[in-house]
C-alpha positions as CSV (number, residue, x, y, z in Angstrom):
1,M,114.8,77.8,171.8
2,V,116.5,75.1,169.7
3,R,116.3,74.4,166.0
4,E,113.8,71.8,164.9
5,F,113.7,69.2,162.2
6,K,110.9,67.0,160.7
7,L,109.7,65.3,157.6
8,I,106.5,66.1,155.8
9,N,104.9,64.2,153.0
10,E,102.5,65.3,150.2
11,K,99.5,64.5,152.4
12,G,100.7,66.9,155.1
13,Q,101.5,64.1,157.4
14,E,104.6,64.7,159.6
15,Y,107.3,62.5,161.1
16,S,109.2,64.3,163.9
17,L,113.0,64.2,164.0
18,M,113.1,65.7,167.5
19,D,111.3,63.0,169.5
20,L,113.5,60.1,170.6
21,Y,110.8,58.1,172.3
22,N,107.9,58.3,169.9
23,Y,109.6,59.0,166.6
24,C,113.3,59.7,166.0
25,F,115.9,62.2,167.2
26,L,118.3,63.6,164.5
27,S,121.7,64.4,165.9
28,D,124.9,65.8,164.4
29,P,123.1,67.0,161.2
30,S,125.4,68.1,158.3
31,G,124.8,69.4,154.8
32,L,122.6,72.3,155.8
33,G,125.0,74.7,154.1
34,Y,125.9,74.8,150.4
35,S,128.8,74.6,148.0
36,Y,129.8,75.4,144.4
37,S,131.7,73.5,141.8
38,T,134.0,75.9,140.0
39,E,136.3,75.6,137.0
40,Y,138.9,78.2,136.2
41,Q,140.8,79.2,133.1
42,Q,144.3,80.6,133.6
43,L,145.2,83.8,131.7
44,G,148.8,84.7,132.6
45,N,148.9,85.0,136.3
46,T,145.1,85.5,136.6
47,F,142.5,82.8,136.9
48,L,139.1,83.5,135.3
49,T,135.9,81.7,136.3
50,N,135.0,79.4,133.4
51,L,132.1,77.4,134.9
52,R,130.5,77.8,138.3
53,K,127.4,75.9,139.5
54,M,125.9,75.0,142.8
55,E,126.3,71.4,143.8
56,Q,123.4,69.2,144.7
57,G,123.3,69.0,148.5
58,Q,122.9,66.1,150.9
59,I,121.5,66.3,154.4
60,S,122.9,63.6,156.7
61,G,123.1,62.9,160.4
62,T,122.5,60.2,163.1
63,A,119.0,59.0,163.5
64,N,118.5,57.9,167.1
65,F,115.6,55.5,168.0
66,S,114.5,54.3,171.4
67,S,113.0,51.2,169.8
68,Y,113.1,49.1,166.6
69,D,109.4,50.0,166.2
70,N,110.2,53.6,165.7
71,Y,112.8,52.7,163.2
72,R,110.1,50.8,161.3
73,K,107.7,53.8,161.6
74,L,110.3,56.0,159.8
75,I,110.8,53.4,157.0
76,D,107.0,53.0,156.5
77,F,106.6,56.8,156.5
78,V,109.3,57.3,153.8
79,E,108.2,54.4,151.6
80,N,104.5,55.3,151.8
81,S,105.2,58.9,150.7
82,E,105.4,60.0,147.1
83,Q,107.0,63.3,148.0
84,L,109.1,64.2,151.0
85,R,110.1,67.6,152.4
86,F,112.7,68.2,155.1
87,A,111.5,71.0,157.4
88,Y,114.0,73.1,159.3
89,K,112.8,75.7,161.9
90,I,115.4,78.2,162.9
91,P,115.1,80.4,166.1
92,Y,116.3,83.8,164.9
93,Y,116.4,86.7,167.3
94,T,113.4,88.2,165.5
95,G,111.4,85.0,165.8
96,A,111.5,81.5,164.5
97,K,111.1,80.8,160.8
98,E,110.5,77.5,159.1
99,Y,112.1,76.5,155.8
100,F,111.5,73.5,153.5
101,K,113.6,71.5,151.1
102,D,112.4,68.8,148.8
103,V,114.3,65.6,149.5
104,Q,114.4,61.9,148.9
105,I,116.1,59.3,151.1
106,Q,119.4,57.9,149.8
107,N,120.3,55.5,152.6
108,I,119.8,54.6,156.3
109,T,121.9,52.0,158.1
110,K,120.5,49.2,160.3
111,T,122.6,48.0,163.1
112,Q,121.8,47.1,166.7
113,K,121.1,48.9,169.9
114,Q,124.0,50.5,171.8
115,T,124.8,49.8,175.4
116,D,122.6,52.7,176.3
117,G,119.6,51.1,174.6
118,I,119.5,53.5,171.7
119,L,119.6,52.5,168.1
120,K,121.9,54.9,166.3
121,E,121.8,54.9,162.5
122,T,123.4,57.0,159.8
123,I,120.8,58.6,157.5
124,T,121.3,60.6,154.3
125,F,118.8,62.6,152.1
126,D,119.5,63.8,148.6
127,C,118.3,67.4,148.2
128,L,116.0,68.1,145.2
129,S,115.5,71.8,145.7
130,L,116.7,75.0,147.4
131,W,115.4,75.9,150.8
132,Y,112.1,77.8,150.5
133,E,109.4,79.4,152.6
134,E,105.7,79.1,152.1
135,N,104.0,82.5,152.4
136,T,100.3,82.0,151.9
137,I,97.4,84.5,151.8
138,E,93.8,83.5,151.4
139,Y,90.8,85.7,150.6
140,T,87.1,85.4,150.3
141,I,84.2,87.8,149.7
142,E,81.7,87.4,152.5
143,P,78.1,87.5,151.3
144,M,77.1,90.1,153.8
145,E,78.3,93.4,152.6
146,N,80.4,92.1,149.7
147,E,83.5,93.0,151.6
148,L,86.8,91.5,150.7
149,R,88.4,89.8,153.7
150,W,92.1,89.0,154.0
151,D,93.7,86.4,156.3
152,F,97.4,87.4,156.8
153,Y,100.1,84.8,157.0
154,W,103.1,87.0,155.9
155,D,104.1,90.7,155.8
156,S,102.6,92.3,152.7
157,Y,101.0,95.6,151.5
158,F,97.6,96.1,150.0
159,N,96.0,98.9,148.0
160,D,92.7,98.8,149.9
161,N,90.3,96.3,151.4
162,N,88.5,95.7,148.0
163,S,91.6,94.9,146.0
164,T,93.1,91.7,144.8
165,N,96.4,93.4,144.1
166,I,99.1,91.8,146.4
167,K,102.3,93.7,146.7
168,Y,105.4,91.7,147.7
169,L,109.1,92.2,148.0
170,N,111.0,88.9,147.4
171,S,113.9,88.8,150.0
172,G,115.0,85.4,148.7
173,Q,118.3,84.7,147.0
174,V,116.7,83.7,143.6
175,E,113.4,84.2,141.8
176,A,110.4,83.1,143.8
177,P,107.8,80.8,142.1
178,I,104.1,81.1,143.0
179,E,101.1,78.8,143.5
180,V,97.6,80.1,142.8
181,E,94.2,78.5,143.5
182,I,91.0,80.2,142.3
183,N,87.7,78.7,143.2
184,G,84.8,78.8,140.7
185,A,82.7,80.0,139.3
186,V,85.0,82.3,137.3
187,S,85.4,83.0,133.6
188,N,88.7,83.6,131.8
189,P,90.9,84.1,134.9
190,K,94.1,86.1,134.6
191,I,97.3,86.4,136.6
192,E,99.4,89.5,136.1
193,L,102.9,90.4,137.5
194,F,103.9,94.1,137.9
195,I,107.5,95.0,138.6
196,E,108.2,98.5,139.9
197,G,104.7,99.4,138.8
198,I,105.0,98.3,135.2
199,L,103.1,95.3,133.8
200,Y,105.7,92.6,133.1
201,Q,103.8,89.3,132.6
202,T,100.2,88.2,131.9
203,V,98.9,84.7,132.0
204,S,95.4,84.5,130.5
205,I,93.6,81.2,130.9
206,N,90.7,81.2,128.5
207,T,88.2,78.8,130.1
208,N,85.3,78.7,132.5
209,I,85.9,77.3,136.0
210,L,82.6,76.1,137.1
211,E,81.1,76.4,140.6
212,Y,82.9,73.9,143.0
213,E,85.7,73.5,140.5
214,K,89.2,75.0,141.2
215,L,91.9,76.4,139.0
216,I,95.5,75.5,139.9
217,Y,98.5,77.4,138.7
218,N,102.0,76.4,139.9
219,S,105.3,77.9,138.6
220,R,107.7,75.7,140.6
221,E,110.4,74.3,138.3
222,N,109.7,70.7,139.1
223,Q,105.9,71.0,139.5
224,F,104.8,73.5,136.8
225,E,101.2,73.1,136.0
226,I,98.0,74.8,134.9
227,S,95.1,72.6,135.7
228,R,91.4,72.4,136.6
229,I,90.2,70.3,139.6
230,K,86.8,69.0,138.6
231,T,83.9,68.4,141.0
232,D,84.6,64.7,141.1
233,G,88.2,65.4,142.2
234,T,89.9,64.5,138.9
235,K,92.4,66.8,137.4
236,E,92.3,68.2,133.8
237,K,95.5,69.8,132.4
238,L,94.8,73.2,130.8
239,F,98.2,73.5,129.2
240,K,96.9,73.3,125.7
241,W,96.1,75.4,122.6
242,G,93.0,77.5,122.8
243,V,93.3,77.9,126.6
244,I,96.9,79.2,126.9
245,N,98.7,81.5,124.5
246,F,102.0,79.8,124.1
247,E,103.5,83.0,122.6
248,D,103.4,84.6,126.0
249,D,105.8,84.0,128.9
250,I,103.5,81.9,131.1
251,V,106.0,81.1,133.9
252,V,105.5,83.7,136.6
253,R,108.3,84.0,139.1
254,I,108.9,87.0,141.3
255,P,112.4,88.6,140.9
256,K,114.5,89.3,144.0
257,N,114.8,92.6,145.7
258,K,112.2,94.4,143.5
259,S,108.8,95.9,144.4
260,C,106.4,93.5,142.7
261,E,102.6,93.1,142.6
262,I,100.5,90.1,141.7
263,R,97.0,90.8,140.4
264,L,94.3,88.1,140.1
265,S,91.3,88.9,138.0
266,A,88.6,87.4,135.8
267,D,85.6,88.5,133.6
268,N,83.5,88.1,136.8
269,T,84.3,88.7,140.5
270,I,86.7,86.2,142.1
271,T,85.1,85.3,145.4
272,S,87.6,82.9,146.8
273,A,91.3,82.3,146.0
274,K,94.7,81.5,147.6
275,L,98.1,82.7,146.6
276,T,101.3,81.1,147.9
277,I,104.7,82.8,147.2
278,L,107.8,80.6,147.7
279,P,111.0,82.7,148.2
280,Q,114.0,80.4,147.8
281,Y,117.4,80.4,149.5
282,K,120.7,78.7,148.8
283,C,121.4,78.7,152.5
284,V,119.4,79.7,155.6
């Protein structure tokens, strides 16, 4: 197995960086690691760390195209996308894992084909986030026996089949944000975070999500939102007085290396919801 690269936009459309003849082949990639900028203060013969912060990364390499048409395909894909993610699949001994990083293109050169007929261009992406995984679990209550069914996409532990309590150990290198989708009809939905068995945070959303509507909660730094998706597809922000208690800590992120539990509840039964946990890594 070899490592794999691709670009993904906000619509879920993909552009392969592994296919020379239909898309593009990215060779000699660099910038997949990380670095710190550090300032020191001298105290006698000792140097003390005064300021240390991680530098913004750049991913660069050589984009190889078999035709000018494929070059144009990449430019169109990038320019027609509002958000870009760089996907990186790594073949570990225990199995392949895919990581994502939010990026935007900084530059790509345009020259001419080499003697071998290949167009070889330098390409650079500015990194907008850390690497992260998308660990998603969906559940619904089937109308036949009112049994709660779970579809597993990541390792987790559950209290029992009829519980919406999701236990999770964040193995990332920083706190992990979450994304929650709850389908209506639900009244006054609530998100609770327990750490080591103790209730740590509660986000109470005092509103009614009607049938065929959807509640969206996202605690990512650059995408934080609490919204309602209406039946006509429009979005209503719920980040306002009367709906959210601004005296509470409403940004739920899972600390690293601690036994945590996410609990979704409402005044009535939640019949359909999706939880995504995004553990983040400085380097993978």
